[in-house]
N, CA, C and O atoms as a printed pandas DataFrame, in Angstrom:
     atom_number atom_name residue_name chain_id  residue_number  x_coord  y_coord  z_coord
0              1         N          MET        A               1  185.760   54.140   65.742
1              2        CA          MET        A               1  185.748   54.238   64.302
2              3         C          MET        A               1  186.046   52.851   63.716
3              4         O          MET        A               1  186.844   52.082   64.254
4              5         N          VAL        A               2  185.384   52.568   62.610
5              6        CA          VAL        A               2  185.560   51.293   61.925
6              7         C          VAL        A               2  185.761   51.550   60.437
7              8         O          VAL        A               2  185.256   52.529   59.886
8              9         N          GLU        A               3  186.507   50.652   59.796
9             10        CA          GLU        A               3  186.694   50.756   58.352
10            11         C          GLU        A               3  185.543   50.074   57.637
11            12         O          GLU        A               3  185.125   48.976   58.005
12            13         N          ARG        A               4  185.043   50.735   56.620
13            14        CA          ARG        A               4  183.987   50.186   55.775
14            15         C          ARG        A               4  184.307   50.507   54.323
15            16         O          ARG        A               4  184.948   51.514   54.025
16            17         N          LEU        A               5  183.859   49.647   53.432
17            18        CA          LEU        A               5  183.967   49.917   52.005
18            19         C          LEU        A               5  182.654   50.545   51.571
19            20         O          LEU        A               5  181.578   50.027   51.869
20            21         N          MET        A               6  182.748   51.650   50.873
21            22        CA          MET        A               6  181.570   52.350   50.363
22            23         C          MET        A               6  181.594   52.314   48.852
23            24         O          MET        A               6  182.641   52.506   48.235
24            25         N          ILE        A               7  180.447   52.068   48.261
25            26        CA          ILE        A               7  180.294   52.177   46.815
26            27         C          ILE        A               7  179.241   53.246   46.557
27            28         O          ILE        A               7  178.102   53.136   47.010
28            29         N          LEU        A               8  179.634   54.271   45.828
29            30        CA          LEU        A               8  178.686   55.327   45.494
30            31         C          LEU        A               8  177.784   54.861   44.361
31            32         O          LEU        A               8  178.174   54.028   43.543
32            33         N          ALA        A               9  176.587   55.403   44.324
33            34        CA          ALA        A               9  175.631   55.091   43.271
34            35         C          ALA        A               9  176.103   55.697   41.956
35            36         O          ALA        A               9  176.835   56.687   41.936
36            37         N          ARG        A              10  175.670   55.080   40.855
37            38        CA          ARG        A              10  175.980   55.653   39.535
38            39         C          ARG        A              10  175.423   57.070   39.474
39            40         O          ARG        A              10  174.298   57.325   39.905
40            41         N          GLY        A              11  176.203   57.965   38.948
41            42        CA          GLY        A              11  175.766   59.350   38.799
42            43         C          GLY        A              11  175.892   60.184   40.056
43            44         O          GLY        A              11  175.569   61.372   40.037
44            45         N          ALA        A              12  176.353   59.593   41.152
45            46        CA          ALA        A              12  176.506   60.350   42.395
46            47         C          ALA        A              12  177.632   61.363   42.243
47            48         O          ALA        A              12  178.617   61.109   41.549
48            49         N          THR        A              13  177.484   62.489   42.883
49            50        CA          THR        A              13  178.522   63.499   42.889
50            51         C          THR        A              13  179.419   63.231   44.085
51            52         O          THR        A              13  178.993   63.365   45.232
52            53         N          SER        A              14  180.665   62.851   43.814
53            54        CA          SER        A              14  181.549   62.451   44.907
54            55         C          SER        A              14  181.834   63.602   45.868
55            56         O          SER        A              14  182.026   63.368   47.061
56            57         N          GLU        A              15  181.863   64.821   45.381
57            58        CA          GLU        A              15  182.108   65.961   46.272
58            59         C          GLU        A              15  180.978   66.106   47.298
59            60         O          GLU        A              15  181.233   66.367   48.473
60            61         N          ASP        A              16  179.731   65.934   46.847
61            62        CA          ASP        A              16  178.595   66.027   47.760
62            63         C          ASP        A              16  178.604   64.881   48.768
63            64         O          ASP        A              16  178.370   65.094   49.958
64            65         N          ALA        A              17  178.875   63.669   48.292
65            66        CA          ALA        A              17  178.920   62.511   49.182
66            67         C          ALA        A              17  180.039   62.670   50.207
67            68         O          ALA        A              17  179.862   62.336   51.379
68            69         N          LEU        A              18  181.187   63.177   49.770
69            70        CA          LEU        A              18  182.311   63.396   50.673
70            71         C          LEU        A              18  181.952   64.429   51.738
71            72         O          LEU        A              18  182.272   64.242   52.912
72            73         N          ALA        A              19  181.299   65.501   51.344
73            74        CA          ALA        A              19  180.910   66.544   52.301
74            75         C          ALA        A              19  179.960   65.984   53.354
75            76         O          ALA        A              19  180.098   66.284   54.540
76            77         N          ARG        A              20  178.993   65.167   52.922
77            78        CA          ARG        A              20  178.050   64.585   53.890
78            79         C          ARG        A              20  178.750   63.575   54.805
79            80         O          ARG        A              20  178.456   63.504   55.998
80            81         N          LEU        A              21  179.671   62.799   54.242
81            82        CA          LEU        A              21  180.429   61.836   55.043
82            83         C          LEU        A              21  181.236   62.566   56.117
83            84         O          LEU        A              21  181.211   62.178   57.285
84            85         N          GLN        A              22  181.940   63.606   55.728
85            86        CA          GLN        A              22  182.746   64.362   56.683
86            87         C          GLN        A              22  181.884   65.072   57.715
87            88         O          GLN        A              22  182.263   65.152   58.883
88            89         N          ALA        A              23  180.738   65.586   57.305
89            90        CA          ALA        A              23  179.833   66.251   58.239
90            91         C          ALA        A              23  179.299   65.276   59.283
91            92         O          ALA        A              23  178.989   65.672   60.407
92            93         N          ALA        A              24  179.191   63.993   58.908
93            94        CA          ALA        A              24  178.708   62.974   59.836
94            95         C          ALA        A              24  179.834   62.428   60.720
95            96         O          ALA        A              24  179.586   61.599   61.596
96            97         N          GLY        A              25  181.069   62.890   60.495
97            98        CA          GLY        A              25  182.183   62.460   61.339
98            99         C          GLY        A              25  183.057   61.370   60.740
99           100         O          GLY        A              25  183.905   60.809   61.435
100          101         N          GLY        A              26  182.865   61.063   59.462
101          102        CA          GLY        A              26  183.689   60.038   58.813
102          103         C          GLY        A              26  184.808   60.662   58.003
103          104         O          GLY        A              26  184.845   61.873   57.790
104          105         N          ARG        A              27  185.720   59.813   57.555
105          106        CA          ARG        A              27  186.798   60.291   56.685
106          107         C          ARG        A              27  187.161   59.199   55.693
107          108         O          ARG        A              27  187.041   58.010   55.991
108          109         N          VAL        A              28  187.598   59.605   54.526
109          110        CA          VAL        A              28  187.992   58.680   53.479
110          111         C          VAL        A              28  189.463   58.313   53.675
111          112         O          VAL        A              28  190.321   59.186   53.801
112          113         N          LEU        A              29  189.738   57.009   53.697
113          114        CA          LEU        A              29  191.104   56.531   53.825
114          115         C          LEU        A              29  191.732   56.246   52.467
115          116         O          LEU        A              29  192.933   56.439   52.280
116          117         N          ALA        A              30  190.914   55.784   51.513
117          118        CA          ALA        A              30  191.414   55.457   50.174
118          119         C          ALA        A              30  190.277   55.576   49.179
119          120         O          ALA        A              30  189.122   55.294   49.497
120          121         N          LYS        A              31  190.619   55.999   47.965
121          122        CA          LYS        A              31  189.648   56.060   46.872
122          123         C          LYS        A              31  190.142   55.181   45.742
123          124         O          LYS        A              31  191.316   55.223   45.372
124          125         N          TYR        A              32  189.244   54.391   45.203
125          126        CA          TYR        A              32  189.531   53.545   44.046
126          127         C          TYR        A              32  188.586   53.961   42.934
127          128         O          TYR        A              32  187.419   53.570   42.923
128          129         N          GLY        A              33  189.082   54.742   42.012
129          130        CA          GLY        A              33  188.216   55.266   40.980
130          131         C          GLY        A              33  187.294   56.325   41.556
131          132         O          GLY        A              33  187.580   56.921   42.594
132          133         N          ASP        A              34  186.183   56.551   40.867
133          134        CA          ASP        A              34  185.247   57.596   41.290
134          135         C          ASP        A              34  184.220   57.122   42.302
135          136         O          ASP        A              34  183.621   57.942   42.998
136          137         N          ARG        A              35  183.999   55.796   42.401
137          138        CA          ARG        A              35  182.852   55.329   43.178
138          139         C          ARG        A              35  183.163   54.415   44.350
139          140         O          ARG        A              35  182.252   54.089   45.112
140          141         N          VAL        A              36  184.397   53.988   44.528
141          142        CA          VAL        A              36  184.718   53.026   45.588
142          143         C          VAL        A              36  185.671   53.685   46.580
143          144         O          VAL        A              36  186.761   54.131   46.220
144          145         N          TRP        A              37  185.229   53.735   47.848
145          146        CA          TRP        A              37  186.017   54.348   48.915
146          147         C          TRP        A              37  186.152   53.388   50.074
147          148         O          TRP        A              37  185.246   52.608   50.366
148          149         N          VAL        A              38  187.301   53.455   50.733
149          150        CA          VAL        A              38  187.450   52.840   52.051
150          151         C          VAL        A              38  187.383   54.012   53.021
151          152         O          VAL        A              38  188.142   54.974   52.908
152          153         N          ALA        A              39  186.460   53.915   53.976
153          154        CA          ALA        A              39  186.235   55.030   54.884
154          155         C          ALA        A              39  186.357   54.590   56.328
155          156         O          ALA        A              39  186.116   53.429   56.660
156          157         N          ASP        A              40  186.731   55.519   57.175
157          158        CA          ASP        A              40  186.799   55.320   58.619
158          159         C          ASP        A              40  185.562   56.020   59.180
159          160         O          ASP        A              40  185.409   57.233   59.040
160          161         N          LEU        A              41  184.690   55.253   59.810
161          162        CA          LEU        A              41  183.382   55.779   60.203
162          163         C          LEU        A              41  183.087   55.580   61.686
163          164         O          LEU        A              41  183.447   54.565   62.282
164          165         N          THR        A              42  182.432   56.562   62.251
165          166        CA          THR        A              42  181.811   56.372   63.557
166          167         C          THR        A              42  180.495   55.631   63.312
167          168         O          THR        A              42  180.042   55.549   62.171
168          169         N          SER        A              43  179.889   55.104   64.339
169          170        CA          SER        A              43  178.602   54.425   64.146
170          171         C          SER        A              43  177.541   55.408   63.652
171          172         O          SER        A              43  176.660   55.039   62.875
172          173         N          GLU        A              44  177.631   56.668   64.109
173          174        CA          GLU        A              44  176.687   57.677   63.651
174          175         C          GLU        A              44  176.873   57.968   62.162
175          176         O          GLU        A              44  175.897   58.100   61.423
176          177         N          ALA        A              45  178.124   58.066   61.728
177          178        CA          ALA        A              45  178.402   58.326   60.320
178          179         C          ALA        A              45  177.941   57.158   59.461
179          180         O          ALA        A              45  177.388   57.365   58.381
180          181         N          GLU        A              46  178.161   55.940   59.926
181          182        CA          GLU        A              46  177.736   54.762   59.162
182          183         C          GLU        A              46  176.217   54.754   58.993
183          184         O          GLU        A              46  175.716   54.464   57.907
184          185         N          ALA        A              47  175.491   55.068   60.050
185          186        CA          ALA        A              47  174.031   55.109   59.968
186          187         C          ALA        A              47  173.562   56.220   59.036
187          188         O          ALA        A              47  172.606   56.044   58.281
188          189         N          ALA        A              48  174.240   57.364   59.092
189          190        CA          ALA        A              48  173.834   58.506   58.265
190          191         C          ALA        A              48  174.053   58.228   56.778
191          192         O          ALA        A              48  173.201   58.570   55.958
192          193         N          ILE        A              49  175.164   57.624   56.425
193          194        CA          ILE        A              49  175.441   57.420   55.006
194          195         C          ILE        A              49  174.772   56.176   54.438
195          196         O          ILE        A              49  174.594   56.067   53.225
196          197         N          ALA        A              50  174.401   55.241   55.301
197          198        CA          ALA        A              50  173.759   54.012   54.815
198          199         C          ALA        A              50  172.449   54.322   54.091
199          200         O          ALA        A              50  172.074   53.607   53.162
200          201         N          GLY        A              51  171.758   55.369   54.504
201          202        CA          GLY        A              51  170.499   55.730   53.862
202          203         C          GLY        A              51  170.642   56.812   52.816
203          204         O          GLY        A              51  169.639   57.282   52.278
204          205         N          ASP        A              52  171.858   57.219   52.513
205          206        CA          ASP        A              52  172.105   58.292   51.553
206          207         C          ASP        A              52  171.831   57.798   50.135
207          208         O          ASP        A              52  172.286   56.721   49.750
208          209         N          ALA        A              53  171.095   58.576   49.369
209          210        CA          ALA        A              53  170.742   58.188   48.000
210          211         C          ALA        A              53  171.967   58.090   47.091
211          212         O          ALA        A              53  171.930   57.376   46.090
212          213         N          ASP        A              54  173.048   58.792   47.421
213          214        CA          ASP        A              54  174.265   58.742   46.616
214          215         C          ASP        A              54  175.152   57.537   46.941
215          216         O          ASP        A              54  176.178   57.329   46.293
216          217         N          VAL        A              55  174.761   56.747   47.940
217          218        CA          VAL        A              55  175.574   55.600   48.360
218          219         C          VAL        A              55  174.843   54.309   48.007
219          220         O          VAL        A              55  173.750   54.044   48.508
220          221         N          ARG        A              56  175.460   53.510   47.139
221          222        CA          ARG        A              56  174.867   52.221   46.753
222          223         C          ARG        A              56  174.957   51.211   47.881
223          224         O          ARG        A              56  174.035   50.421   48.082
224          225         N          GLY        A              57  176.072   51.231   48.627
225          226        CA          GLY        A              57  176.226   50.278   49.708
226          227         C          GLY        A              57  177.397   50.613   50.602
227          228         O          GLY        A              57  178.360   51.258   50.185
228          229         N          VAL        A              58  177.295   50.158   51.850
229          230        CA          VAL        A              58  178.359   50.275   52.848
230          231         C          VAL        A              58  178.597   48.864   53.351
231          232         O          VAL        A              58  177.669   48.211   53.828
232          233         N          PHE        A              59  179.840   48.384   53.251
233          234        CA          PHE        A              59  180.129   46.983   53.525
234          235         C          PHE        A              59  181.150   46.831   54.640
235          236         O          PHE        A              59  182.210   47.457   54.619
236          237         N          ALA        A              60  180.815   45.986   55.619
237          238        CA          ALA        A              60  181.750   45.632   56.677
238          239         C          ALA        A              60  182.538   44.391   56.277
239          240         O          ALA        A              60  183.693   44.230   56.671
240          241         N          GLY        A              61  181.915   43.520   55.500
241          242        CA          GLY        A              61  182.546   42.294   55.034
242          243         C          GLY        A              61  182.741   42.343   53.536
243          244         O          GLY        A              61  182.751   43.413   52.928
244          245         N          ALA        A              62  182.894   41.181   52.959
245          246        CA          ALA        A              62  183.127   41.087   51.518
246          247         C          ALA        A              62  181.944   41.648   50.730
247          248         O          ALA        A              62  180.791   41.530   51.147
248          249         N          VAL        A              63  182.246   42.252   49.600
249          250        CA          VAL        A              63  181.223   42.782   48.708
250          251         C          VAL        A              63  180.707   41.619   47.862
251          252         O          VAL        A              63  181.477   41.020   47.111
252          253         N          PRO        A              64  179.421   41.290   47.969
253          254        CA          PRO        A              64  178.920   40.102   47.281
254          255         C          PRO        A              64  178.865   40.207   45.763
255          256         O          PRO        A              64  179.124   39.221   45.074
256          257         N          ASP        A              65  178.532   41.384   45.222
257          258        CA          ASP        A              65  178.391   41.489   43.767
258          259         C          ASP        A              65  178.850   42.860   43.287
259          260         O          ASP        A              65  178.067   43.809   43.265
260          261         N          PRO        A              66  180.127   42.962   42.900
261          262        CA          PRO        A              66  180.634   44.264   42.447
262          263         C          PRO        A              66  180.403   44.522   40.967
263          264         O          PRO        A              66  181.054   45.393   40.389
264          265         N          ALA        A              67  179.488   43.782   40.337
265          266        CA          ALA        A              67  179.326   43.817   38.889
266          267         C          ALA        A              67  178.971   45.197   38.341
267          268         O          ALA        A              67  179.327   45.502   37.202
268          269         N          ASP        A              68  178.288   46.034   39.105
269          270        CA          ASP        A              68  177.887   47.315   38.526
270          271         C          ASP        A              68  178.954   48.399   38.649
271          272         O          ASP        A              68  178.730   49.532   38.222
272          273         N          VAL        A              69  180.107   48.072   39.225
273          274        CA          VAL        A              69  181.216   49.023   39.256
274          275         C          VAL        A              69  181.927   48.911   37.920
275          276         O          VAL        A              69  182.459   47.855   37.577
276          277         N          ASP        A              70  181.934   49.997   37.174
277          278        CA          ASP        A              70  182.339   49.934   35.778
278          279         C          ASP        A              70  183.753   50.426   35.472
279          280         O          ASP        A              70  184.098   50.593   34.302
280          281         N          ASP        A              71  184.574   50.661   36.489
281          282        CA          ASP        A              71  185.945   51.071   36.194
282          283         C          ASP        A              71  186.936   50.113   36.851
283          284         O          ASP        A              71  186.658   49.523   37.895
284          285         N          ASP        A              72  188.098   49.973   36.215
285          286        CA          ASP        A              72  189.107   49.029   36.688
286          287         C          ASP        A              72  189.585   49.336   38.103
287          288         O          ASP        A              72  189.749   48.425   38.915
288          289         N          ALA        A              73  189.809   50.617   38.403
289          290        CA          ALA        A              73  190.290   50.983   39.727
290          291         C          ALA        A              73  189.278   50.588   40.800
291          292         O          ALA        A              73  189.659   50.079   41.854
292          293         N          GLY        A              74  188.005   50.815   40.541
293          294        CA          GLY        A              74  186.958   50.430   41.492
294          295         C          GLY        A              74  186.897   48.936   41.691
295          296         O          GLY        A              74  186.782   48.463   42.822
296          297         N          ARG        A              75  186.974   48.184   40.608
297          298        CA          ARG        A              75  186.952   46.717   40.722
298          299         C          ARG        A              75  188.175   46.198   41.469
299          300         O          ARG        A              75  188.073   45.258   42.257
300          301         N          MET        A              76  189.344   46.816   41.218
301          302        CA          MET        A              76  190.555   46.399   41.933
302          303         C          MET        A              76  190.456   46.737   43.414
303          304         O          MET        A              76  190.904   45.957   44.255
304          305         N          GLY        A              77  189.882   47.876   43.743
305          306        CA          GLY        A              77  189.688   48.234   45.148
306          307         C          GLY        A              77  188.769   47.260   45.854
307          308         O          GLY        A              77  189.027   46.880   46.996
308          309         N          ILE        A              78  187.698   46.849   45.189
309          310        CA          ILE        A              78  186.774   45.870   45.767
310          311         C          ILE        A              78  187.469   44.517   45.927
311          312         O          ILE        A              78  187.291   43.850   46.946
312          313         N          ALA        A              79  188.255   44.108   44.936
313          314        CA          ALA        A              79  188.983   42.840   45.031
314          315         C          ALA        A              79  189.958   42.865   46.205
315          316         O          ALA        A              79  190.077   41.880   46.934
316          317         N          ALA        A              80  190.656   43.987   46.392
317          318        CA          ALA        A              80  191.589   44.109   47.522
318          319         C          ALA        A              80  190.834   44.061   48.847
319          320         O          ALA        A              80  191.277   43.404   49.789
320          321         N          TRP        A              81  189.696   44.755   48.925
321          322        CA          TRP        A              81  188.873   44.736   50.142
322          323         C          TRP        A              81  188.406   43.315   50.435
323          324         O          TRP        A              81  188.500   42.848   51.570
324          325         N          ASN        A              82  187.903   42.629   49.412
325          326        CA          ASN        A              82  187.416   41.259   49.613
326          327         C          ASN        A              82  188.545   40.340   50.066
327          328         O          ASN        A              82  188.318   39.458   50.895
328          329         N          LEU        A              83  189.745   40.524   49.546
329          330        CA          LEU        A              83  190.882   39.723   49.990
330          331         C          LEU        A              83  191.169   39.972   51.467
331          332         O          LEU        A              83  191.445   39.034   52.214
332          333         N          ARG        A              84  191.106   41.221   51.885
333          334        CA          ARG        A              84  191.337   41.558   53.304
334          335         C          ARG        A              84  190.311   40.914   54.224
335          336         O          ARG        A              84  190.584   40.710   55.407
336          337         N          GLN        A              85  189.138   40.592   53.698
337          338        CA          GLN        A              85  188.086   39.981   54.513
338          339         C          GLN        A              85  188.220   38.463   54.596
339          340         O          GLN        A              85  187.516   37.828   55.381
340          341         N          SER        A              86  189.110   37.870   53.801
341          342        CA          SER        A              86  189.230   36.408   53.741
342          343         C          SER        A              86  189.937   35.857   54.980
343          344         O          SER        A              86  190.765   36.530   55.593
344          345         N          SER        A              87  189.594   34.631   55.327
345          346        CA          SER        A              87  190.213   33.995   56.500
346          347         C          SER        A              87  191.702   33.750   56.267
347          348         O          SER        A              87  192.488   33.847   57.209
348          349         N          SER        A              88  192.107   33.436   55.040
349          350        CA          SER        A              88  193.527   33.196   54.771
350          351         C          SER        A              88  194.347   34.479   54.955
351          352         O          SER        A              88  195.467   34.430   55.462
352          353         N          PHE        A              89  193.797   35.616   54.548
353          354        CA          PHE        A              89  194.501   36.886   54.735
354          355         C          PHE        A              89  194.620   37.208   56.222
355          356         O          PHE        A              89  195.682   37.617   56.689
356          357         N          ARG        A              90  193.544   37.024   56.953
357          358        CA          ARG        A              90  193.572   37.308   58.394
358          359         C          ARG        A              90  194.573   36.419   59.112
359          360         O          ARG        A              90  195.269   36.876   60.020
360          361         N          ALA        A              91  194.654   35.153   58.716
361          362        CA          ALA        A              91  195.618   34.235   59.331
362          363         C          ALA        A              91  197.047   34.681   59.029
363          364         O          ALA        A              91  197.896   34.692   59.920
364          365         N          ALA        A              92  197.314   35.047   57.782
365          366        CA          ALA        A              92  198.655   35.497   57.403
366          367         C          ALA        A              92  199.007   36.794   58.128
367          368         O          ALA        A              92  200.137   36.966   58.584
368          369         N          ARG        A              93  198.061   37.684   58.231
369          370        CA          ARG        A              93  198.301   38.959   58.905
370          371         C          ARG        A              93  198.565   38.752   60.388
371          372         O          ARG        A              93  199.378   39.463   60.979
372          373         N          GLY        A              94  197.891   37.792   60.989
373          374        CA          GLY        A              94  198.076   37.526   62.417
374          375         C          GLY        A              94  199.406   36.886   62.744
375          376         O          GLY        A              94  199.823   36.894   63.903
376          377         N          ALA        A              95  200.086   36.330   61.749
377          378        CA          ALA        A              95  201.358   35.642   61.976
378          379         C          ALA        A              95  202.550   36.471   61.511
379          380         O          ALA        A              95  203.625   35.916   61.283
380          381         N          ARG        A              96  202.392   37.763   61.368
381          382        CA          ARG        A              96  203.492   38.605   60.880
382          383         C          ARG        A              96  204.583   38.723   61.929
383          384         O          ARG        A              96  204.314   38.924   63.113
384          385         N          GLN        A              97  205.814   38.593   61.470
385          386        CA          GLN        A              97  206.966   38.757   62.341
386          387         C          GLN        A              97  207.062   40.213   62.789
387          388         O          GLN        A              97  206.996   41.127   61.966
388          389         N          GLY        A              98  207.212   40.421   64.065
389          390        CA          GLY        A              98  207.384   41.771   64.585
390          391         C          GLY        A              98  206.122   42.601   64.607
391          392         O          GLY        A              98  206.194   43.822   64.750
392          393         N          ASP        A              99  204.962   41.971   64.468
393          394        CA          ASP        A              99  203.706   42.713   64.444
394          395         C          ASP        A              99  203.575   43.557   65.715
395          396         O          ASP        A              99  203.742   43.053   66.826
396          397         N          GLY        A             100  203.280   44.824   65.538
397          398        CA          GLY        A             100  203.108   45.731   66.667
398          399         C          GLY        A             100  204.387   46.418   67.118
399          400         O          GLY        A             100  204.343   47.303   67.973
400          401         N          ARG        A             101  205.522   46.024   66.558
401          402        CA          ARG        A             101  206.792   46.642   66.931
402          403         C          ARG        A             101  207.162   47.706   65.905
403          404         O          ARG        A             101  206.757   47.626   64.746
404          405         N          THR        A             102  207.924   48.692   66.331
405          406        CA          THR        A             102  208.386   49.710   65.400
406          407         C          THR        A             102  209.659   49.235   64.721
407          408         O          THR        A             102  210.348   48.346   65.221
408          409         N          TRP        A             103  209.963   49.833   63.580
409          410        CA          TRP        A             103  211.142   49.429   62.811
410          411         C          TRP        A             103  212.433   49.651   63.576
411          412         O          TRP        A             103  213.421   48.959   63.331
412          413         N          ASP        A             104  212.442   50.600   64.494
413          414        CA          ASP        A             104  213.684   50.877   65.211
414          415         C          ASP        A             104  213.745   50.217   66.588
415          416         O          ASP        A             104  214.611   50.562   67.392
416          417         N          ASP        A             105  212.840   49.269   66.877
417          418        CA          ASP        A             105  212.918   48.522   68.134
418          419         C          ASP        A             105  214.246   47.768   68.199
419          420         O          ASP        A             105  214.695   47.176   67.218
420          421         N          GLU        A             106  214.851   47.806   69.368
421          422        CA          GLU        A             106  216.110   47.096   69.547
422          423         C          GLU        A             106  215.899   45.587   69.341
423          424         O          GLU        A             106  214.977   44.995   69.901
424          425         N          GLY        A             107  216.758   44.991   68.539
425          426        CA          GLY        A             107  216.680   43.562   68.289
426          427         C          GLY        A             107  215.710   43.154   67.204
427          428         O          GLY        A             107  215.584   41.968   66.902
428          429         N          PHE        A             108  215.012   44.125   66.606
429          430        CA          PHE        A             108  214.056   43.790   65.542
430          431         C          PHE        A             108  214.781   43.631   64.223
431          432         O          PHE        A             108  215.554   44.501   63.823
432          433         N          GLU        A             109  214.533   42.530   63.552
433          434        CA          GLU        A             109  215.082   42.279   62.232
434          435         C          GLU        A             109  213.920   42.205   61.251
435          436         O          GLU        A             109  213.102   41.292   61.357
436          437         N          PRO        A             110  213.814   43.129   60.302
437          438        CA          PRO        A             110  212.701   43.086   59.348
438          439         C          PRO        A             110  212.800   41.849   58.455
439          440         O          PRO        A             110  213.882   41.316   58.209
440          441         N          GLU        A             111  211.623   41.410   57.977
441          442        CA          GLU        A             111  211.581   40.258   57.075
442          443         C          GLU        A             111  212.291   40.596   55.777
443          444         O          GLU        A             111  212.373   41.759   55.381
444          445         N          GLY        A             112  212.806   39.555   55.115
445          446        CA          GLY        A             112  213.387   39.726   53.787
446          447         C          GLY        A             112  214.814   39.961   53.877
447          448         O          GLY        A             112  215.477   40.129   52.854
């Protein structure tokens, strides 16, 4: 399974798109407004929804032009996704103290 950002087409019925996504083996991890989702997809689910008329786009990397997303929550979700795709974010994430350890690991001191 891989995370992808999905943007539904204008006028798409999110309930129908969600049903088709789930039927293909995917699941929604986060929703930003009515049209922007972060989804966890199998390769089969990604192929199935990529051609869906209710889906404007499925993105593995940064979204090049989010201009047609008309709500603040959707635009903020796309901005957050694009930040996660940046090299500076990946570098910062890779240098996290205690990465991969649980909070109750012996000797672990949380940041801050």
